[in-house]
N, C-alpha and C positions, 0 to 999 in steps of 0.2 A: 216145530220145524219151520224155518223161514227160507224161502227160495227166491232168488233174484236172478233175472235173465237179462243179459246185455248183448245186443247184436251190433256187430261192426262189419258191414259188407257181407262176406260169405262166412264169417266166423261168429260163433256165439259162445258166451261164457255163462254157465249156470253155476251160481254160488249158493251154497246151502249152509245153514247154521243149524247144527243138530246132528243126531245120529242117523245112520242109514240102516234100516231094518225093514221087515216085511210090512210094517204099518206105514212107513214113509215111502216105500217103493212106488206105489201107485201115483202119488202126486209128483214124484221125481220123473217118472216115465211120462206123465202128462205134460210136464214142462218141456221135455225134449220133443214130444209129439207136436206141441204147439208151435215149434219153430217153423219159420217160413221154409218153403221148399228150396229156396236158393242158398240156404245155409248148408255148407258142405263140411265145415270143421266145428266140432263141439268140444269145448274145454270144460270139464267138471272141476270146479274150484273147491277143494276139500280142506282149506285152511282152518275152517271152523267146524270140522267133523271129527270129534275125538274117538268115535266108535263106529264100526261098520261090521255087520254080520254077513252071512252068505248072501243076503239080499243085495249087498254092494257088488258082489261078483256077478249076479244076474243083471244088475244095472249096467255095469261096465262091459260085459262080454256077451250077453244074450239079446240085447235090445236092438231091433232094427225098426226104423220108422214105419208107421202104418202106410203112409203114402209118401212118395218123393224119393230122392236119391239116398243111397247109403252115406253115412257121415263118418269121417275120420274122427275117432274119439280119443282124447288125451285127458290126462289128469294133472293137477298141480296141487301143491300144499298137502301132500300125504303126511299125516301124523303117524306116530309110532304104531299104534294098534292097527289102523287100516293098512299101512305098509306091510306089517307083519303078516296080516291075512293074505294080501296079494302075493307075497313071496312064498308063503306056505302053499297056497293053491298052485302057484307056478312050479314049485318043487315037486308036488304030488302029481300034477297033471299038466306038464309043460305044453303039450299040443293044444289043450283046451284053454289054458290061461296064459297066453303069451303076453307077459307084462311089458315086453320090449315094444309092443305096438302102442302101448299107452304112453310111452316115453316119460316115465316118472322122473321126477327130479332126482338128483343124487341122494341115495339113501343116507340117513343119519349115520354118524360114525359108529354107532353100536351095531349097524348092519353091514358095514364094510369089512371085508376080510383084510387082515393085515398082510402085507407083502412078506413073503418068506425071507428070513435073514440069510444073508450070504456069508460063508465062512471067511 
C-alpha cells in the first residue's frame, strides 16, 4: 500500500495504491488523522484501488477525527468492485451507508439503469 497526501488550503486529497482491507485500514486512518485541523474537506482518491472489503465501509463512513473538526468526506475514482460494494451496502442499509454524501462519480455504464422505453 502506498499512501500520498496533498493539502491545498482547507482541502486534502489522500491517494492510495492498493487494496483497502483490515490490514491497510490503520495506516489509512492514520493518514486522515495526521491532517491539520484546518482541513475541512477530505477527498479519497481510489483510482488505483481495485479491491475494497468491508474495511472500506468503515473508512468512509465510521471515521471521525480524534481531535479537530468533522470533515466532509468524498471519493473519486471508484473502480468496479469498490463501487459495487458501496452500492450493495447502500441498498441493504441506506440510512447507514448514504453514498450520496460521498458524491461518487457517475457509475460505470454497467451500473446505470437503462431508461424505460416508451411505446
